[in-house]
MILOGU-370445 format. One record per residue (C-alpha): residue in three letters; x, y, z. Coordinates in steps of 0.05 Angstrom, whole numbers, padded with zeros to 5 digits, always signed. Example, Ala and Ser with C-alpha at 12.3 -4.5 7.8 and 13.67 -1.06 7.14 Angstrom:
! residues 2
ALA+00246-00090+00156;SER+00273-00021+00143;
This chain:
! residues 767
UNK+03534+02395+02283;UNK+03482+02363+02329;UNK+03449+02296+02330;UNK+03375+02282+02321;UNK+03342+02219+02347;UNK+03272+02200+02325;UNK+03228+02140+02317;UNK+03258+02122+02249;UNK+03323+02095+02277;UNK+03389+02113+02310;UNK+03411+02184+02320;UNK+03439+02217+02257;UNK+03484+02277+02251;UNK+03448+02341+02229;UNK+03468+02413+02220;UNK+03402+02443+02240;UNK+03414+02502+02287;UNK+03344+02499+02317;UNK+03362+02431+02347;UNK+03423+02457+02384;UNK+03404+02467+02458;UNK+03467+02509+02469;UNK+03439+02565+02426;UNK+03391+02618+02453;UNK+03317+02601+02443;UNK+03305+02662+02401;UNK+03362+02644+02354;UNK+03337+02573+02347;UNK+03266+02595+02331;UNK+03288+02648+02281;UNK+03330+02597+02244;UNK+03273+02547+02242;UNK+03223+02599+02217;UNK+03271+02620+02162;UNK+03274+02548+02138;UNK+03199+02536+02137;UNK+03150+02542+02080;UNK+03083+02578+02089;UNK+03048+02510+02094;UNK+03096+02487+02148;UNK+03087+02550+02188;UNK+03011+02548+02185;UNK+03012+02475+02205;UNK+03043+02496+02271;UNK+02981+02538+02285;UNK+02933+02480+02279;UNK+02910+02421+02320;UNK+02877+02354+02302;UNK+02823+02319+02342;UNK+02826+02246+02325;UNK+02763+02206+02337;UNK+02718+02265+02354;UNK+02672+02252+02295;UNK+02658+02182+02321;UNK+02629+02207+02386;UNK+02554+02199+02396;UNK+02532+02270+02411;UNK+02574+02332+02418;UNK+02627+02343+02471;UNK+02634+02414+02444;UNK+02587+02460+02407;UNK+02586+02448+02332;UNK+02635+02390+02339;UNK+02606+02347+02284;UNK+02589+02406+02239;UNK+02660+02433+02240;UNK+02702+02370+02243;UNK+02717+02319+02189;UNK+02757+02256+02201;UNK+02825+02279+02176;UNK+02867+02248+02122;UNK+02922+02235+02172;UNK+02981+02220+02124;UNK+02966+02281+02082;UNK+02954+02324+02142;UNK+03020+02312+02177;UNK+03063+02320+02115;UNK+03077+02392+02136;UNK+03079+02379+02210;UNK+03027+02394+02264;UNK+03020+02444+02320;UNK+02978+02406+02370;UNK+02943+02340+02383;UNK+02874+02349+02415;UNK+02853+02304+02472;UNK+02885+02238+02453;UNK+02862+02212+02521;UNK+02799+02252+02536;UNK+02757+02234+02475;UNK+02743+02160+02487;UNK+02757+02108+02541;UNK+02829+02085+02537;UNK+02874+02056+02590;UNK+02937+02095+02611;UNK+02987+02048+02579;UNK+02948+02041+02515;UNK+02937+02116+02512;UNK+03010+02132+02522;UNK+03030+02082+02468;UNK+02978+02110+02419;UNK+03000+02182+02431;UNK+03073+02162+02422;UNK+03056+02128+02357;UNK+03021+02191+02331;UNK+03082+02233+02350;UNK+03129+02184+02316;UNK+03087+02188+02252;UNK+03087+02265+02254;UNK+03163+02267+02262;UNK+03175+02215+02208;UNK+03126+02244+02157;UNK+03145+02317+02159;UNK+03207+02348+02129;UNK+03229+02383+02192;UNK+03209+02329+02241;UNK+03177+02374+02294;UNK+03133+02339+02345;UNK+03065+02365+02365;UNK+03043+02393+02432;UNK+02992+02345+02462;UNK+02938+02380+02504;UNK+02885+02354+02551;UNK+02832+02379+02598;UNK+02853+02376+02671;UNK+02805+02419+02711;UNK+02786+02365+02762;UNK+02845+02321+02747;UNK+02871+02291+02683;UNK+02806+02282+02642;UNK+02818+02210+02622;UNK+02792+02143+02640;UNK+02821+02112+02704;UNK+02852+02178+02728;UNK+02840+02210+02796;UNK+02778+02253+02800;UNK+02792+02312+02846;UNK+02740+02361+02874;UNK+02714+02413+02826;UNK+02744+02484+02828;UNK+02687+02513+02869;UNK+02709+02463+02922;UNK+02781+02489+02917;UNK+02753+02557+02934;UNK+02714+02529+02992;UNK+02778+02499+03022;UNK+02813+02567+03024;UNK+02878+02528+03019;UNK+02925+02549+02962;UNK+02981+02504+02985;UNK+02938+02442+02980;UNK+02912+02462+02912;UNK+02984+02472+02888;UNK+03001+02402+02912;UNK+02941+02374+02875;UNK+02960+02410+02811;UNK+03031+02383+02816;UNK+03004+02313+02820;UNK+02958+02325+02761;UNK+03017+02353+02721;UNK+03060+02293+02736;UNK+03005+02247+02712;UNK+02999+02286+02647;UNK+03074+02286+02634;UNK+03079+02212+02649;UNK+03038+02196+02587;UNK+03066+02249+02540;UNK+03017+02308+02550;UNK+03049+02377+02549;UNK+02992+02427+02559;UNK+02933+02428+02607;UNK+02871+02468+02592;UNK+02862+02494+02663;UNK+02850+02530+02709;UNK+02787+02572+02700;UNK+02800+02639+02733;UNK+02735+02672+02713;UNK+02701+02705+02773;UNK+02630+02680+02784;UNK+02582+02738+02772;UNK+02515+02704+02762;UNK+02500+02638+02797;UNK+02451+02618+02743;UNK+02509+02607+02695;UNK+02522+02533+02685;UNK+02597+02540+02691;UNK+02596+02568+02762;UNK+02620+02499+02783;UNK+02684+02509+02743;UNK+02699+02576+02776;UNK+02735+02582+02842;UNK+02686+02633+02870;UNK+02656+02702+02868;UNK+02715+02741+02896;UNK+02775+02760+02852;UNK+02826+02755+02908;UNK+02804+02684+02926;UNK+02800+02664+02852;UNK+02868+02694+02837;UNK+02907+02665+02896;UNK+02877+02595+02888;UNK+02883+02598+02812;UNK+02956+02620+02815;UNK+02971+02563+02863;UNK+02941+02513+02813;UNK+02983+02543+02758;UNK+03047+02538+02799;UNK+03035+02465+02812;UNK+03021+02448+02739;UNK+03078+02490+02711;UNK+03129+02463+02761;UNK+03110+02393+02738;UNK+03131+02415+02667;UNK+03061+02424+02639;UNK+03037+02488+02606;UNK+02978+02517+02644;UNK+02924+02550+02601;UNK+02883+02604+02635;UNK+02808+02604+02618;UNK+02775+02646+02593;UNK+02806+02713+02575;UNK+02764+02754+02589;UNK+02692+02770+02609;UNK+02662+02701+02598;UNK+02630+02695+02667;UNK+02595+02763+02661;UNK+02548+02744+02605;UNK+02478+02773+02605;UNK+02430+02732+02649;UNK+02483+02680+02661;UNK+02472+02650+02592;UNK+02531+02613+02563;UNK+02565+02651+02505;UNK+02518+02709+02520;UNK+02536+02781+02505;UNK+02577+02818+02557;UNK+02563+02892+02571;UNK+02603+02906+02633;UNK+02640+02971+02645;UNK+02715+02981+02641;UNK+02723+02986+02717;UNK+02686+02920+02730;UNK+02731+02887+02680;UNK+02794+02919+02709;UNK+02779+02911+02783;UNK+02738+02846+02786;UNK+02752+02803+02725;UNK+02824+02820+02708;UNK+02862+02811+02775;UNK+02857+02734+02776;UNK+02890+02731+02708;UNK+02944+02779+02731;UNK+02958+02735+02792;UNK+02958+02671+02752;UNK+03006+02701+02701;UNK+03053+02737+02748;UNK+03050+02695+02811;UNK+03034+02629+02777;UNK+03074+02633+02713;UNK+03020+02610+02665;UNK+03048+02603+02594;UNK+02983+02600+02556;UNK+02916+02636+02554;UNK+02851+02614+02522;UNK+02809+02668+02491;UNK+02737+02675+02514;UNK+02679+02658+02468;UNK+02641+02722+02485;UNK+02636+02791+02455;UNK+02653+02849+02501;UNK+02609+02908+02486;UNK+02598+02881+02416;UNK+02670+02862+02401;UNK+02686+02787+02401;UNK+02747+02775+02443;UNK+02776+02727+02391;UNK+02779+02785+02341;UNK+02798+02841+02389;UNK+02871+02864+02389;UNK+02855+02912+02445;UNK+02844+02851+02490;UNK+02891+02797+02463;UNK+02949+02843+02447;UNK+02944+02912+02479;UNK+02917+02888+02546;UNK+02946+02818+02551;UNK+03015+02827+02520;UNK+03031+02901+02521;UNK+03002+02917+02589;UNK+03009+02851+02627;UNK+03073+02829+02593;UNK+03048+02761+02572;UNK+03097+02725+02524;UNK+03065+02656+02517;UNK+03013+02629+02469;UNK+02941+02648+02460;UNK+02896+02590+02440;UNK+02824+02592+02416;UNK+02769+02561+02456;UNK+02742+02503+02415;UNK+02717+02529+02348;UNK+02725+02600+02373;UNK+02755+02624+02308;UNK+02698+02593+02267;UNK+02649+02627+02315;UNK+02671+02694+02287;UNK+02634+02675+02224;UNK+02580+02629+02251;UNK+02557+02662+02315;UNK+02585+02732+02319;UNK+02576+02748+02245;UNK+02638+02793+02242;UNK+02672+02750+02189;UNK+02645+02735+02120;UNK+02682+02668+02112;UNK+02734+02624+02144;UNK+02792+02664+02114;UNK+02763+02728+02141;UNK+02757+02696+02210;UNK+02829+02672+02207;UNK+02853+02742+02189;UNK+02814+02775+02246;UNK+02838+02724+02297;UNK+02911+02726+02276;UNK+02912+02802+02275;UNK+02881+02803+02345;UNK+02935+02758+02372;UNK+02906+02688+02369;UNK+02964+02640+02358;UNK+02932+02571+02355;UNK+02865+02547+02329;UNK+02834+02491+02371;UNK+02810+02437+02367;UNK+02817+02421+02292;UNK+02843+02449+02227;UNK+02791+02497+02199;UNK+02804+02571+02189;UNK+02879+02567+02200;UNK+02886+02513+02146;UNK+02873+02521+02072;UNK+02832+02586+02079;UNK+02891+02620+02114;UNK+02943+02594+02065;UNK+02902+02617+02005;UNK+02890+02686+02036;UNK+02964+02696+02050;UNK+02981+02675+01979;UNK+02928+02724+01953;UNK+02958+02780+01995;UNK+02896+02792+02037;UNK+02929+02768+02102;UNK+03001+02788+02116;UNK+03049+02730+02123;UNK+03081+02768+02181;UNK+03020+02750+02223;UNK+03032+02677+02210;UNK+03106+02686+02227;UNK+03088+02721+02293;UNK+03041+02665+02315;UNK+03086+02609+02291;UNK+03145+02640+02327;UNK+03107+02639+02393;UNK+03086+02567+02382;UNK+03156+02544+02365;UNK+03185+02582+02424;UNK+03141+02542+02469;UNK+03160+02477+02435;UNK+03232+02495+02444;UNK+03220+02508+02519;UNK+03187+02440+02524;UNK+03247+02406+02494;UNK+03210+02383+02432;UNK+03264+02412+02386;UNK+03321+02380+02424;UNK+03361+02323+02392;UNK+03348+02275+02449;UNK+03272+02282+02446;UNK+03237+02216+02437;UNK+03164+02197+02430;UNK+03174+02131+02466;UNK+03124+02121+02523;UNK+03151+02108+02593;UNK+03170+02037+02611;UNK+03131+01999+02663;UNK+03059+02002+02688;UNK+03022+02068+02692;UNK+02976+02084+02750;UNK+02937+02149+02742;UNK+02900+02139+02808;UNK+02955+02120+02857;UNK+02944+02121+02933;UNK+02978+02189+02940;UNK+02930+02220+02891;UNK+02870+02191+02926;UNK+02897+02217+02992;UNK+02903+02287+02963;UNK+02833+02282+02935;UNK+02807+02261+03003;UNK+02842+02317+03041;UNK+02818+02370+02993;UNK+02747+02342+02994;UNK+02746+02342+03070;UNK+02771+02414+03075;UNK+02720+02438+03023;UNK+02656+02413+03057;UNK+02619+02472+03086;UNK+02574+02466+03147;UNK+02526+02523+03133;UNK+02477+02513+03191;UNK+02471+02467+03251;UNK+02422+02467+03309;UNK+02463+02414+03345;UNK+02440+02352+03308;UNK+02509+02345+03277;UNK+02552+02307+03286;UNK+02502+02250+03282;UNK+02494+02209+03346;UNK+02526+02140+03337;UNK+02462+02105+03357;UNK+02415+02149+03317;UNK+02366+02116+03269;UNK+02381+02151+03204;UNK+02339+02154+03141;UNK+02382+02170+03081;UNK+02338+02199+03027;UNK+02349+02234+02960;UNK+02368+02222+02888;UNK+02442+02233+02902;UNK+02447+02192+02966;UNK+02471+02131+02928;UNK+02493+02161+02862;UNK+02566+02176+02846;UNK+02543+02232+02799;UNK+02536+02276+02861;UNK+02612+02275+02868;UNK+02629+02293+02796;UNK+02635+02359+02759;UNK+02623+02367+02684;UNK+02698+02364+02668;UNK+02707+02295+02698;UNK+02713+02236+02651;UNK+02651+02199+02676;UNK+02607+02260+02665;UNK+02641+02292+02605;UNK+02655+02231+02562;UNK+02622+02173+02599;UNK+02551+02189+02577;UNK+02572+02176+02505;UNK+02592+02105+02524;UNK+02532+02071+02558;UNK+02552+02017+02605;UNK+02623+02042+02614;UNK+02652+02032+02683;UNK+02671+02095+02722;UNK+02745+02076+02716;UNK+02762+02093+02788;UNK+02726+02076+02853;UNK+02677+02131+02871;UNK+02640+02111+02935;UNK+02572+02144+02945;UNK+02550+02175+03010;UNK+02507+02114+03024;UNK+02567+02069+03015;UNK+02611+02113+03058;UNK+02559+02112+03114;UNK+02545+02038+03105;UNK+02470+02050+03096;UNK+02416+02039+03045;UNK+02383+02098+03013;UNK+02313+02118+02990;UNK+02319+02155+02923;UNK+02257+02196+02937;UNK+02255+02226+02866;UNK+02300+02236+02806;UNK+02347+02296+02801;UNK+02308+02333+02747;UNK+02250+02288+02726;UNK+02175+02293+02736;UNK+02164+02231+02779;UNK+02123+02239+02842;UNK+02168+02243+02903;UNK+02161+02188+02955;UNK+02196+02183+03023;UNK+02183+02110+03042;UNK+02191+02097+03116;UNK+02234+02159+03129;UNK+02186+02183+03183;UNK+02205+02124+03227;UNK+02276+02149+03236;UNK+02308+02194+03288;UNK+02342+02238+03236;UNK+02332+02246+03162;UNK+02392+02262+03117;UNK+02366+02290+03052;UNK+02418+02287+02996;UNK+02398+02334+02939;UNK+02432+02374+02885;UNK+02457+02369+02814;UNK+02477+02320+02761;UNK+02532+02354+02720;UNK+02535+02351+02645;UNK+02549+02392+02584;UNK+02503+02427+02535;UNK+02437+02409+02566;UNK+02448+02339+02591;UNK+02457+02361+02664;UNK+02430+02410+02714;UNK+02499+02442+02723;UNK+02558+02449+02676;UNK+02578+02479+02611;UNK+02516+02500+02572;UNK+02470+02480+02630;UNK+02446+02548+02652;UNK+02383+02559+02693;UNK+02330+02614+02695;UNK+02329+02616+02771;UNK+02360+02583+02833;UNK+02305+02534+02853;UNK+02326+02463+02867;UNK+02324+02423+02802;UNK+02265+02379+02784;UNK+02218+02361+02841;UNK+02271+02359+02895;UNK+02238+02418+02932;UNK+02175+02377+02938;UNK+02214+02319+02966;UNK+02247+02364+03017;UNK+02179+02391+03038;UNK+02153+02320+03048;UNK+02213+02304+03091;UNK+02206+02366+03133;UNK+02132+02351+03143;UNK+02149+02286+03179;UNK+02170+02327+03239;UNK+02236+02291+03242;UNK+02301+02333+03243;UNK+02324+02341+03171;UNK+02397+02349+03153;UNK+02402+02376+03082;UNK+02465+02355+03043;UNK+02474+02391+02978;UNK+02520+02358+02926;UNK+02519+02411+02872;UNK+02555+02455+02823;UNK+02523+02519+02847;UNK+02487+02542+02911;UNK+02411+02539+02911;UNK+02360+02584+02944;UNK+02342+02554+03012;UNK+02307+02612+03046;UNK+02240+02577+03044;UNK+02267+02519+03085;UNK+02323+02547+03127;UNK+02285+02556+03192;UNK+02257+02486+03187;UNK+02322+02449+03174;UNK+02364+02420+03229;UNK+02428+02429+03190;UNK+02454+02447+03120;UNK+02518+02416+03091;UNK+02544+02441+03024;UNK+02594+02402+02982;UNK+02610+02427+02912;UNK+02622+02363+02870;UNK+02676+02337+02918;UNK+02707+02285+02873;UNK+02722+02211+02880;UNK+02733+02215+02955;UNK+02675+02262+02966;UNK+02628+02208+02995;UNK+02677+02193+03050;UNK+02691+02267+03063;UNK+02617+02284+03071;UNK+02605+02222+03113;UNK+02663+02243+03157;UNK+02631+02312+03169;UNK+02563+02281+03184;UNK+02591+02232+03234;UNK+02641+02279+03266;UNK+02703+02241+03242;UNK+02719+02305+03203;UNK+02712+02373+03235;UNK+02685+02418+03179;UNK+02728+02477+03159;UNK+02703+02496+03090;UNK+02678+02566+03076;UNK+02631+02588+03022;UNK+02666+02614+02959;UNK+02599+02639+02933;UNK+02541+02669+02972;UNK+02482+02623+02984;UNK+02419+02660+02961;UNK+02356+02665+03003;UNK+02308+02672+02946;UNK+02309+02642+02875;UNK+02300+02710+02842;UNK+02350+02748+02886;UNK+02404+02740+02834;UNK+02447+02759+02800;UNK+02483+02785+02861;UNK+02548+02774+02896;UNK+02574+02803+02960;UNK+02624+02845+02920;UNK+02578+02904+02909;UNK+02574+02977+02931;UNK+02524+03000+02982;UNK+02466+03005+02932;UNK+02479+02934+02910;UNK+02459+02909+02979;UNK+02393+02915+03016;UNK+02365+02986+03015;UNK+02299+03020+03030;UNK+02292+03045+02959;UNK+02278+02976+02929;UNK+02230+02920+02948;UNK+02281+02868+02926;UNK+02326+02844+02982;UNK+02389+02810+02955;UNK+02416+02793+03025;UNK+02443+02721+03021;UNK+02420+02666+03067;UNK+02492+02646+03078;UNK+02545+02698+03059;UNK+02611+02692+03024;UNK+02664+02664+03070;UNK+02613+02632+03118;UNK+02623+02564+03149;UNK+02614+02532+03217;UNK+02656+02484+03258;UNK+02645+02432+03313;UNK+02692+02471+03357;UNK+02694+02544+03378;UNK+02745+02598+03369;UNK+02760+02662+03407;UNK+02792+02721+03370;UNK+02836+02773+03405;UNK+02864+02831+03364;UNK+02937+02851+03373;UNK+02954+02926+03380;UNK+02883+02945+03365;UNK+02891+03016+03393;UNK+02956+03030+03357;UNK+02948+03082+03303;UNK+02962+03057+03233;UNK+02990+03113+03189;UNK+03018+03088+03124;UNK+03043+03122+03061;UNK+03007+03109+02996;UNK+03069+03070+02976;UNK+03075+03033+03043;UNK+03044+02974+03078;UNK+03002+02962+03140;UNK+03003+02904+03189;UNK+02944+02876+03227;UNK+02945+02817+03274;UNK+02897+02773+03313;UNK+02906+02715+03361;UNK+02859+02657+03351;UNK+02846+02608+03408;UNK+02811+02541+03401;UNK+02763+02543+03461;UNK+02729+02477+03443;UNK+02743+02405+03459;UNK+02767+02380+03390;UNK+02818+02400+03338;UNK+02793+02447+03284;UNK+02815+02498+03233;UNK+02793+02570+03231;UNK+02796+02610+03166;UNK+02818+02680+03185;UNK+02795+02728+03131;UNK+02816+02800+03119;UNK+02771+02850+03083;UNK+02782+02921+03061;UNK+02731+02977+03067;UNK+02743+03044+03034;UNK+02695+03095+03065;UNK+02704+03149+03011;UNK+02732+03141+02941;UNK+02729+03175+02873;UNK+02685+03119+02845;UNK+02637+03072+02881;UNK+02672+03014+02916;UNK+02648+02948+02944;UNK+02625+02954+03016;UNK+02681+02906+03030;UNK+02727+02860+02990;UNK+02774+02805+03009;UNK+02848+02823+03012;UNK+02876+02765+03052;UNK+02861+02699+03086;UNK+02897+02641+03119;UNK+02879+02573+03147;UNK+02895+02564+03221;UNK+02893+02492+03248;UNK+02888+02489+03324;UNK+02886+02435+03376;UNK+02839+02445+03436;UNK+02867+02501+03480;UNK+02919+02521+03427;UNK+02927+02593+03406;UNK+02964+02622+03346;UNK+02975+02693+03322;UNK+02961+02712+03250;UNK+02994+02774+03222;UNK+02976+02803+03155;UNK+03024+02850+03119;UNK+02981+02890+03071;UNK+03012+02933+03016;UNK+02976+02998+03003;UNK+02971+02974+02931;UNK+02913+02930+02952;UNK+02872+02992+02966;UNK+02879+03013+02893;UNK+02821+03019+02844;UNK+02809+03042+02773;UNK+02788+03115+02768;UNK+02742+03150+02719;UNK+02800+03162+02671;UNK+02820+03088+02671;UNK+02882+03094+02714;UNK+02893+03050+02775;UNK+02911+03092+02836;UNK+02923+03090+02910;UNK+02894+03153+02941;UNK+02906+03181+03011;UNK+02851+03177+03063;UNK+02819+03131+03113;UNK+02814+03056+03104;UNK+02787+03000+03147;UNK+02819+02931+03150;UNK+02768+02881+03176;UNK+02789+02816+03209;UNK+02730+02770+03198;UNK+02702+02700+03200;UNK+02661+02715+03138;UNK+02643+02774+03094;UNK+02589+02793+03145;UNK+02620+02767+03210;UNK+02669+02822+03226;UNK+02708+02808+03289;UNK+02756+02868+03293;UNK+02770+02931+03253;UNK+02837+02965+03243;UNK+02833+03038+03223;UNK+02886+03057+03172;UNK+02904+03126+03147;UNK+02940+03130+03080;UNK+02983+03192+03074;UNK+03021+03225+03017;UNK+03003+03240+02945;UNK+02958+03197+02902;UNK+03000+03144+02868;UNK+02987+03116+02799;UNK+03004+03042+02795;UNK+03034+03000+02740;UNK+03014+02928+02724;UNK+03073+02907+02769;UNK+03036+02928+02831;UNK+03032+02884+02893;UNK+02974+02836+02883;UNK+02971+02800+02950;UNK+02979+02809+03024;UNK+03026+02764+03064;UNK+02998+02724+03123;UNK+03045+02695+03176;UNK+03024+02650+03233;UNK+03064+02642+03297;
């Protein structure tokens, strides 16, 4: 006999085995499933998005077409699987939001026979996507910081904010690898290298999960490799690109991070929609990678099987395909997994065992979250709620500072204290330059004209204490004008993006571009500023890099900040003035020419500049590049020592880094692998390690990387991942093209076929 407490009154004695925490989870879930009707089981596979139909304009594709305002009392009679975005749909204060969510949960428990609460999920890519919550830098900025520990701390703070108001699941992080910079969602990725994406993504997952929030990996798999960088576009990559480039970050985030949920990608891989493909969602994800959590649809992804992919004749057909593939939960509302699924099961066209399988996974997760325990309560926390406390702003500031990349500098930076500065550009005095598309002010705010930002977001002009000349709009047709900028000593041009979703921004979900020219007439504005003859410092506040080859030799400096969040203005101002020594490194290559894409550094020899093509894809600023206001000297350790390692062993390489300048700074030591000869073409080099090394003037530290031979593995022609004997080069580098020292490694022994439990990372130590 256990006791159950709910919103209806005092605890009462019950004999329900699924509420007994002393029993094994599997036993509790099996007992609960056996007690449930078909309607109660399918209810656990569905979510409800309250208030979505009242939004002016869509926050998701087909939102108004596919959602009806639900009959709430009738809906919750059989229970409910999830509550969609109780905070991130409309402006609501933390305390009011927590109280409203608790009230919904109490109604669900009271109305349903079994009294099972719902899982509440929210977006949390750049912080908790709700009004008055901290806005952190966008994921591309996480990559630029090359600092997994800091990202993990940030995610932990985000997770604690979510839990404080009753949210259980976060729809983040995005661990897609950027493949085409024209794609609008590049800003949501961590970068173009799978090792960087995987290590940073796994760190985010650890922080969120350790705070008690389920992390949901996006988007499994192939989403970022769509044709021409078009959102939802077809994906026609080969199996080795999928296995060696797109899959490793998911493996790291699952194994090293502990993610308990995965969101299926919208796309079709070689003609097969992921949401209907058991080879992806079951054979690959569960059987091969050992995933045991829940798979959720991207919003309306099950309906898309009928509407966009045309592989389902009706909603019931879509439900059957998705369930058979391994899709457990339909988000964001009840559609295919509602009445169409129930009717199809009753008619015998969809096996009830598929419902049981998915419901068992959902209920297992609810059990792990404590939602089936007798002491669970929907009551919101007592006392005031602050979702933007000083410690969160401090984290946002540190991450923003470490993510700013100084791409070029002829000596004009840091700005002289007495310099007459003209601050020009559409983002010089606009907080939009700090905000990615999954921040509340840019994602939801446009649907509520006149709404305050919710948290202080100082602009660059405010942080510098200067007035700004807009010059032009971000993407409009107005004639650029530079005012009296020519009368200054230095011009700081602040250009870039305004994020948005589905066409209302220049960067963000559904905001793809045909090429990488600066948006609108910003290029004309930049030319006018350069024509003054004054030194021009270009500051890019953007969600993707833009082609700057036409201006590079005429600019005094280039500073790149990828939507750096609420403290981004102060961070960029600190870099410009010298209060902050820049240490960010590019997580994506900066193209020289607008049409030189798609291209990333992660390509075999013929993917780089050759004499057999007139197109030169060489980037203006390469992956991993970034400058500092101090200087560093690198000295390799044991450079002449032979490195002979078995195909099942590990190599060590070391370098001592000395700060030879006159100010503290941080060097990012990067380690790349080059395989001179392999069975299939390999990237010229690929990242296999990195670490951040902070140094005072005159200070030296030694960095040692322990590199498992597994990191030299690749997928062969027959689809197996192997480590083969032969020569390898481990490259100690300041960027993907700035190689400082090379260690020559010889792998000996027989070829070795790896399992999914292979070593995924190297280990850096600093002494």
